[in-house]
N, C-alpha and C positions, 0 to 999 in steps of 0.2 A: 503492498500500500503505500509506504513510503516512498517508493522511485516513482511511482506514477503519480503520486501526489506535485513532487518536486518537476516534475518535465509539464503538468500543466500551467502551473501558476510563470505570470511573466518574470522579469531580473526585477521589476519593480516592485512586484508582490513580495519577491524575496527579501529586497531591503527590509520590507516592514515587517517582518516574520521574526530576521533577526535582531528585531530595534527589542530590545527589552525596556523601554520606557515606559511600556503601556502598561505594565505591572502596577501604577501606581491607580490606573480605575480599573483597579477587580481588587475585589476581599472575600471571605469567606468568615470573616468576623475580625483577622485579624488591624485591619483598617476600618474608617468610618468614611463610607460615599455621601451619603445625604446629612452632608454637614449643617443646614439648615434649619431652620424650624418651619418647617411647610404645613401648620396648620394654623391657614389663612384663614380660610373662605368660610362661607356664612351656616355652610349645609349640613345638615346631620349632626348638629350640637358638637360640629369639631369647635368652637370656636372656646367650650368649657376646658377642654385639655389644651388650650393655647399656651397660657400663663403655668400649667401645671410641667407641662415637657419643657419651658425652658427654664424653669426653678429648676427640675431633676437633670437638666442637660448633662452633666461632668458625669453623672453617673452610665450615661452611652460612652462619650469621651474615653472616660476609665475603662470600658469593655466590661461594666457591672451589667448585663443584660438582664437578668434577671428582675433584680433590683429596681431597672428602669423599666421593664414594663409593665411592672405593678403599678409605677406611676403616670403611662404614658403607652397603655394599650393599644393606641393606633399605630404606631409607630413597627410597620414591618420588614422594614432593612433589620432594627435591633431583633425581632420576635425569629427571623431566622437565624440569625446567629447563634441566639439561645439555642434553637431548635439544632442548629449543626452541632454544639458542643455537647448535648444532651445523646445526637447520635453518634459523634464518635465517642463516648461513655458506653454505650450498648452496644455500637461494633466492639468493642474490646473485651466485650464479657466473655465472647467466644472462638475457638477458632473459625466456627461456625457463620460468625457473624459476618456480612462485609460491608464496606462505606461504599454507595454508589455518590458518585457527584454529578452533580448537574448545572450546566450553565445558566443564568437569568444575563439577558443583556436588554439594560433599559433606559432609555434617554434621562437619566438622571439632572444632566447639569445643561440640558438644552433650552433655550428661551428665558434665560435670565431667573431660570428657578417654575416655569411654565412646568418641566421636564419634571420636577418632582412627582407632581400630584398627578400624570400618569406614570410615573416608574413606580411608585407607594400602591397604585391599585394593582399593577401584573403583581408587585412584591407580596400581597396580600394575599392575592389567591392561593403562589407557589408556596405560600407559609402555612395555608390553613391545608394544602394538599399536604406538604411535607410532615404537618405537625401529626395528621391524623391516620398516615402511612408508618409510622412508626411510633406514637404512639401506641398500633395495633400491634408491635411484635415485628414490624418491618414485612419486608414482601418474602414468603415461603418457597422458595425456590429446590423441590429435593430437599434436603439436607441443609442448604444453605439461606439464609436470612440476609434480605437487603435492607438497608439504613440509608436514606436520603441524604445526602448535605449538598447546600446550595451555594454556588461558587455565583457572586454578582458580578459585574462589569457594567461599565459606564459609558454608552457609545453615545454618550451627548454632546461632546466634547467636538467642536467645530472648528476647521481652519478659515479663518476670520478674511484672509486672504483670496478665499474662491467666493466669489461674487454668489454665484447661484449656491441658493441655498441646498437644494434637495441632492443637489451633486455632493457640495457637500458633507450631507448625512449619508447618504451612498460611499464615497471613503469613510469615514468613521466607523458603519459597520462592517467593513471590509476586513477595517484594523482591528475592530473587536471580534469578528469572528477568527480570521485568524491567529489573536492573542489564545481564545478559547480552542482553535481543532490543532494548534498545536504542544496545548499542557497532554498530557500521552495519560492523564485519569478522568477526565472529563467524559462521559460516556451519552450527552444530550445536549440537547441544550431548546431553552424555551424563550422566542420573541421570534421578531424584535417589536419593536413598538408598529414602527410605519411599514408601510407595503414597501416602496420603497427602500425602507432598508433592508428589510427580511428577505426582497428579490437580490440587493444588489449580496447581500452576505451567501446568499443560499450557494452558490460554484463553489465556496471556500468548503463548505460544510458538506456539500457531494462529493466533493473529490476527497476528503478524509472518512467517509461512510461514516455521517454524525447524523443521528435523530433529531430534525428541527419540529417543533410546536409552536406554531404561531397564536397569541390566543387574542393577536388585533391587529393580524393586517385583513383586510376587507376587499382589497381591489382586485376585479375579478380579473384572471387571462385566461389568455385559448387554450383550450382543455388537451391541445395537440404538445404545448409546452411546459405548461406547468412551471413556469419559472426554473426549470431545468432541475428542477427537486425531485422527482423520483430517481431513487424506490423509499427516501428516506423523509419525505414530508410530510405532515401531518396538520390541519386545519381546523 
């Protein structure tokens, strides 16, 4: 698979793959990606959590995720990191327990904070599914139990020198996809937020044989093409 994949990537793509700087946009709990107070809208009583979350934000930055979630239950990034820690503990209890790592690509840094709202919605769904699976004892396959760890990547950073916003979004999505695809322990991807980003990243995932689940990409493409996803795309 490695030889075939490299043959399909351009020289410029290979240079991006060799760029380690994208790791600053990636976390499974060792760093904080949502570093702003995202509870700014007035819907769903989110305003009542705003002051509480701000007052206890140091618990998140200090990675005391369990205590922070007790004060700020709407922060799905922190909940995922707490779930990850618990999943690792459960996987370590037995040689038959295996930690399965899934990447989630979301546009946290997009549009001066607007991307935070969209990202937290996707992360909320992922965190609930992760928690439900792990709390029920993982996924049983023969004598093996699989526990889910979620790895978040922020694909919302855009090169301001690129005037075309969509083109900048597509480039960033490919960067995120390449970073995730070259991490040997990532087994599948949830994302990306927009159809353009998902389409741009799809070739990378296809080349590496990674399964992609897109919860928010809604654009319809010709059924004969399917963005080149087949056979690894689910919508």
